[in-house]
C-alpha positions, 0 to 999 in steps of 0.5 A, spaced: 287 924 265 285 928 259 289 934 257 288 941 258 291 945 253 292 953 254 294 957 248 299 963 249 298 967 242 303 972 243 303 979 239 308 985 241 309 989 246 309 983 252 302 982 252 299 975 250 291 972 250 290 966 254 285 961 251 284 954 255 281 948 251 280 941 252 284 936 249 278 936 243 281 943 242 274 945 244 274 952 249 271 952 256 265 957 256 267 958 263 274 960 262 274 966 256 280 967 253 284 973 256 289 978 254 294 979 259 301 983 259 308 984 264 306 981 271 300 979 270 301 975 264 307 972 269 303 970 275 296 967 271 302 962 267 305 960 274 298 960 276 295 955 270 302 951 271 299 949 277 294 944 273 300 942 269 297 944 263 300 943 255 302 950 253 301 951 246 304 957 242 306 957 235 314 958 236 317 956 243 324 959 242 320 967 243 314 965 247 318 961 253 324 965 252 320 971 255 317 966 261 325 963 263 327 971 262 321 972 267 324 966 271 318 962 270 319 954 268 313 950 264 313 943 265 311 941 257 309 944 251 305 944 244 309 947 239 305 949 233 310 950 227 314 944 229 309 940 229 305 942 223 312 940 220 312 933 222 304 932 220 304 936 214 309 931 211 308 925 215 306 918 211 301 917 217 297 922 216 297 923 209 289 923 208 288 928 213 285 936 212 292 939 215 296 934 209 291 937 204 290 945 206 293 949 203 300 952 206 299 957 212 303 962 217 305 955 221 308 952 215 316 953 214 320 959 217 316 966 219 318 972 222 316 972 229 316 977 235 318 976 241 313 977 247 317 983 250 316 986 243 323 986 241 326 982 235 333 980 232 336 977 239 340 971 238 335 968 243 328 970 239 331 972 232 327 968 226 328 961 224 333 960 219 330 959 212 329 953 212 331 946 214 338 944 213 336 938 208 340 933 210 346 931 215 350 926 213 357 925 218 363 930 214 358 934 209 351 935 208 346 932 203 341 937 198 335 933 196 330 938 192 323 940 196 319 936 199 312 935 198 307 929 199 311 923 202 309 915 204 313 910 208 318 905 207 313 900 208 307 902 206 301 904 212 294 902 211 290 907 208 289 912 213 281 914 215 278 919 211 277 925 217 271 929 218 271 935 219 274 937 226 270 941 231 271 949 231 273 951 238 268 957 241 272 963 237 275 968 242 271 974 243 273 982 240 276 983 233 283 986 237 289 984 233 291 979 239 283 976 239 285 975 231 291 971 232 288 968 238 283 965 234 288 963 229 292 960 232 287 955 236 284 954 229 291 951 228 292 947 234 284 944 232 286 942 225 293 939 228 289 934 233 284 932 228 290 930 224 294 925 230 287 923 232 286 921 224 292 918 223 294 911 222 298 910 228 297 917 233 301 914 238 307 914 234 306 921 233 303 924 240 310 921 242 314 924 237 310 931 237 311 931 245 318 928 245 319 934 239 316 940 243 320 938 249 326 939 245 324 945 244 323 947 251 331 944 252 333 949 247 329 955 249 332 953 256 340 952 254 340 959 250 337 961 257 342 957 261 348 958 257 354 954 257 359 955 263 365 958 259 371 961 262 373 967 258 380 967 262 382 960 260 379 961 252 384 967 252 390 964 254 388 957 250 388 962 244 394 965 245 398 959 246 396 956 239 396 963 235 399 968 239 397 975 243 391 977 241 391 982 235 387 988 231 381 986 226 385 984 219 392 982 222 394 975 222 397 972 230 404 971 231 403 963 229 399 964 223 403 969 220 410 965 221 406 959 218 404 964 212 411 965 211 413 958 211 407 956 206 410 962 201 417 960 201 416 953 200 412 955 194 416 961 192 409 966 192 412 972 197 405 975 195 401 969 197 395 970 201 393 963 204 386 965 206 385 966 198 382 959 195 384 961 188 391 964 190 392 958 193 391 953 188 394 957 183 400 957 187 400 950 188 399 948 181 405 953 179 409 949 184 408 942 180 403 939 185 397 935 181 391 938 185 384 939 183 382 943 190 385 946 196 381 941 200 385 938 207 383 931 205 386 931 198 392 935 200 393 929 205 395 925 200 401 929 197 408 929 199 411 936 199 414 940 204 408 945 203 403 941 206 405 940 214 405 947 215 399 949 210 395 944 214 396 947 220 395 954 218 388 951 215 386 948 222 389 954 226 386 959 221 379 955 222 380 956 230 381 963 230 375 965 224 370 959 227 372 960 235 377 966 236 377 972 240 371 976 235 367 969 237 368 969 244 366 977 245 360 976 240 357 970 244 360 969 250 357 973 256 358 974 264 362 967 264 356 963 259 356 962 252 348 963 249 348 958 243 341 959 239 339 953 237 334 951 232 330 945 234 328 940 228 333 945 223 335 938 219 330 935 215 331 928 219 330 932 226 336 933 229 337 940 230 342 946 227 344 952 230 343 959 228 350 963 228 355 961 234 357 954 232 354 951 238 354 943 234 361 944 232 366 946 239 373 943 237 377 940 242 382 945 242 377 950 246 373 945 250 378 946 256 374 953 257 368 949 258 368 949 266 363 948 270 362 953 276 365 952 283 362 947 287 359 944 281 361 939 276 359 937 268 356 930 267 358 929 260 354 923 256 355 920 250 351 914 247 356 909 244 355 907 236 347 910 237 346 910 229 348 903 228 345 901 235 338 904 232 339 900 225 338 893 229 333 896 233 328 898 227 329 892 223 328 887 229 335 884 227 336 880 234 343 878 232 346 885 231 342 887 238 345 881 241 352 883 238 352 890 242 348 888 248 353 891 254 359 892 250 362 895 244 358 894 237 364 894 233 367 888 238 361 885 237 361 884 230 368 882 230 367 876 235 360 874 230 367 873 225 364 878 220 370 882 219 377 881 223 378 888 226 374 894 230 376 898 224 373 894 219 367 893 223 366 901 223 367 902 215 362 896 214 357 899 218 358 906 215 358 903 208 351 900 210 348 906 213 351 910 208 351 906 201 358 906 200 360 901 194 367 901 193 373 901 196 374 898 203 366 899 205 364 895 198 369 889 199 366 889 207 359 890 205 357 882 203 360 879 209 356 884 213 350 882 210 352 875 211 352 876 218 346 880 219 341 880 213 335 883 216 339 890 218 342 890 212 336 888 208 332 894 211 337 899 208 337 896 202 329 896 202 330 903 204 334 905 199 330 902 193 324 905 196 328 912 195 330 910 188 323 909 186 321 916 188 318 914 195 319 917 202 322 913 207 319 914 215 322 914 221 320 910 228 316 915 230 313 918 224 318 923 221 317 922 214 323 923 209 320 929 203 320 927 196 324 928 191 323 934 186 320 936 180 326 936 176 328 929 179 322 925 178 321 928 170 329 926 169 326 919 172 320 919 167 323 921 161 328 915 162 322 910 164 319 912 157 325 910 154 328 916 152 334 914 146 339 920 149 344 916 153 346 922 157 338 922 160 339 915 162 345 915 166 343 922 169 337 918 171 340 912 174 345 917 178 340 921 181 336 915 183 342 912 186 344 919 190 337 919 193 336 912 195 343 913 198 339 919 202 333 915 204 338 909 206 341 914 211 334 918 213 331 912 216 337 910 221 338 918 222 332 920 223 330 914 228 336 916 232 333 923 233 327 921 235 330 916 241 335 923 242 329 927 243 326 921 248 332 921 251 332 929 252 326 930 254 325 924 260 332 926 262 329 933 263 323 931 268 328 927 271 334 933 272 327 937 275 326 932 280 333 932 282 332 940 284 334 941 291 327 943 296 331 947 300 336 949 295 335 957 298 338 955 305 344 951 302 349 956 302 352 957 309 353 965 312 347 966 307 342 972 309 335 969 310 332 978 309 335 976 302 333 968 301 329 968 294 323 963 295 321 964 288 324 957 286 323 953 292 317 948 291 312 952 294 308 952 287 307 944 287 301 944 291 295 943 286 291 938 283 296 932 285 295 934 293 302 934 294 305 939 300 309 946 299 315 941 299 314 938 293 310 930 293 310 924 289 307 923 283 306 915 282 309 913 275 306 911 269 306 903 268 311 900 263 308 898 256 308 890 255 308 890 248 313 892 243 309 898 240 314 904 242 308 908 243 304 909 249 296 910 250 297 916 253 302 923 250 308 923 254 312 929 256 317 931 262 314 933 269 312 939 273 317 943 277 313 950 277 317 956 278 314 962 281 315 970 280 321 972 284 319 973 292 320 979 297 325 979 302 323 975 308 319 977 314 324 976 319 330 980 320 336 975 320 342 979 317 346 977 322 344 971 323 349 964 321 344 960 318 348 954 321 347 956 328 340 957 327 336 951 332 331 947 328 325 951 330 328 958 329 330 955 322 322 952 321 320 959 324 324 962 319 321 958 313 314 960 316 315 967 315 318 967 310 313 963 306 307 967 310 311 974 307 310 971 300 302 969 301 302 977 303 305 979 297 301 975 293 295 977 295 298 984 294 299 983 287 294 979 284 289 983 288 286 986 281 280 981 278 282 976 274 280 970 271 284 965 273 283 967 280 280 960 281 287 957 279 291 963 284 296 958 289 294 963 295 289 960 298 291 953 297 298 955 300 295 959 305 291 953 307 296 948 306 301 952 312 295 953 315 294 946 316 301 945 318 302 949 323 296 946 326 299 940 326 306 942 328 309 940 321 314 942 317 313 946 312 319 943 307 323 937 310 329 939 314 334 934 312 341 938 313 343 940 320 347 946 321 353 943 321 353 940 314 352 946 311 358 949 313 363 946 308 359 949 302 363 956 303 370 953 303 369 948 297 366 954 293 373 958 295 377 953 292 382 956 287 382 952 280 388 949 278 393 953 272 390 952 265 396 948 263 394 942 267 388 938 268 383 941 272 380 934 274 381 928 273 375 925 269 371 919 274 368 915 269 361 912 270 361 905 267 355 904 262 353 899 267 353 901 274 347 900 278 343 906 280 345 907 287 341 912 289 335 908 292 330 911 287 325 906 284 326 904 277 325 909 271 319 908 267 317 908 260 313 915 260 316 922 259 309 925 262 310 922 270 315 925 275 318 919 278 317 918 286 322 920 290 324 919 297 324 925 302 332 925 302 331 926 294 328 933 295 333 936 300 340 940 298 344 935 301 347 929 297 350 922 301 355 918 298 355 911 298 360 909 304 355 914 308 359 920 309 357 926 311 353 929 305 355 936 302 351 942 300 349 944 294 351 951 293 348 956 288 351 956 281 351 962 276 346 959 272 340 965 271 334 963 274 330 958 274 337 953 274 341 957 278 340 951 284 338 946 279 341 941 275 340 942 268 341 941 260 347 945 257 349 942 251 346 937 246 349 933 240 345 928 236 348 923 241 352 927 246 350 932 252 352 935 257 348 937 264 350 942 269 349 940 276 352 940 283 357 937 285 353 934 290 348 931 285 352 929 280 352 921 281 345 922 281 345 925 275 349 920 271 344 915 274 338 920 271 342 919 264 343 912 264 335 911 266 333 915 261 337 912 256 333 906 258 326 909 258 328 912 251 329 905 248 323 902 251 319 908 248 321 906 242 323 899 241 318 896 247 321 889 250 326 887 243 332 887 246 336 893 245 342 896 249 343 903 248 350 904 253 353 910 255 359 913 256 359 918 262 364 922 265 364 927 271 369 932 270 370 940 271 372 941 264 369 938 258 376 937 255 377 932 261 371 927 259 373 921 256 
């Protein structure tokens, strides 16, 4: 089925213009562009979401953030700014009209106004000044400004594109109309660039995954990372001493500062000043060139241990101290501000808060809600495995099949120890030619010549000023003009030896950059596909009866907004949420399927009214199945009536209004004597939730949970079908998987899913709360923890198939189910 795009071009004051387009970017004359605001906009998005469109907007954070604040979750989107960044620089689109076009409003960062008309909040603030140039382990590399790229393996000459079809422009001369027209025109230009690229399927997959990643980032910023302020405060007090007013050092830091002063004989020393500290160290006879910890660690002197301890604790105080907690943690949630694509390799960055750098000292504060758990997973040796995949080195892939890759390298005879294998592999990916890495690299090259030749070729391409490209089509920037000029002088035979040396040095530096780019960017491709697939699987695990999962719940306060009522639509599903056939796995090794991949629909509705029946004194566990069914039907009838009242005004989206479909389906089910939604939990199984939720937590000084490690090779035990190799089709689930209970493998009584503290629409559903390159954390109801672990593993396998087809690459995961992040393996 062809994609249907809905362009949502937001202006200030909470309004937006919606424009429906087909997969060529042509507007439907029967569905004119319409400007809506407030509740009308929310309801229009909800109604259209039932048709599973691809939402198009300039930037995901403000537009989707506003929708999330109104309880609306969407299935998929197309982020214009992120997509233009990819298409502008990709070698696969070098011949497109977009690549030749002048820079415009969708190039690079731009101030944006949220749909609420508010600017400057952490979730909707402007993008940082530009993407971080590169992200090396332990530091950063700063290449020059980008230009037009090319691939390490030169692609065939792209087809010269014809002029893209122009869509019907929205009528009117208002600001909203002009903004909508520009947004639609940009989408058309991007679709044309993809269509005429040398490898459109790879680009479609990359752009879909990149946009899905933007949805994940917005959702994590909205839901927040569970954070116990009391635990954080206790940890800081134990490490630093009691909190003091700003400008003073806590007791532990002050004591260490005094020790450093005595050891250096400098009673007035300010250890926070690098200049003063460097002078004091040299005055004490220490031959140091900086005050960096790595340099101090190689010196034997009484000042070194307390100084290193001071630097570590001072860093903790400044990065994650009381001031940080006051600024970033609210109501038991840390609300980070992620920047998808913030690094040129595709890795994410953050805009303040340090979400990508949570030190171990404070991870105990990351604690699940009562009745919930954290499922923590990280991909083992991801980048070396990705290198095996992109180079098609079967020998290296086999060395890591089902086991630690570094141990497999030792077994191959290339090196003697696991530590040597790690050093050698990092040297190969980062271009280390001296020291231990330089000694071990030739041995690694003899064992795995295909992989080592791949990164060597990427390095040589960089030294020549060429541009390398990731597995799915993200290209590195070209070096800047100054780099090119010095290389030209060297090639022309400049007699200046200093110029020759500078040219060689800068060429080697750029070669190291491109050497690692092909690995790091391809690993980012894999991680984005992992996130996108996992997001849809988590949505499919959302309990259909979440609103009735808690014992002693008041039906008059029941919120049906996040039940699966909205799933009646074009897929002929029931109100309970039906199954959608999964797409077939591709047979070839081409990583990109012919269809655009994405995550599944989990349509959310507007906040519902109170139930039509008065059951304020009724214990749900005491209701008979018939009474409970009557309660469900009454509540849905009230929902229908309320929606009809709110949607009385004329709307161009009336045909997409779910009210008529809901009413017809309800009448059909009632006439047939069937349930509106399946009832899987008996009354007796609902009661234990209250006791579980009220269990007191152990003291912070003791482990809050015993980690339950999940073996990477464990077989799925949920009875769900195997994962598919696409990101857009929700997997088929048995009816038991849509209920509010979960039964363990031994067949014991199911446990009820209880509401968490996350904001709607995530208070009942497992959801992502943390992502770092190769690691994710999912906050999940305890009853669904094992299913979430299976979903994480299946998503990783799906991402591997998407990128590498049938190539025998294995990316095992280390998974822990814990109460606190500190307990994860």
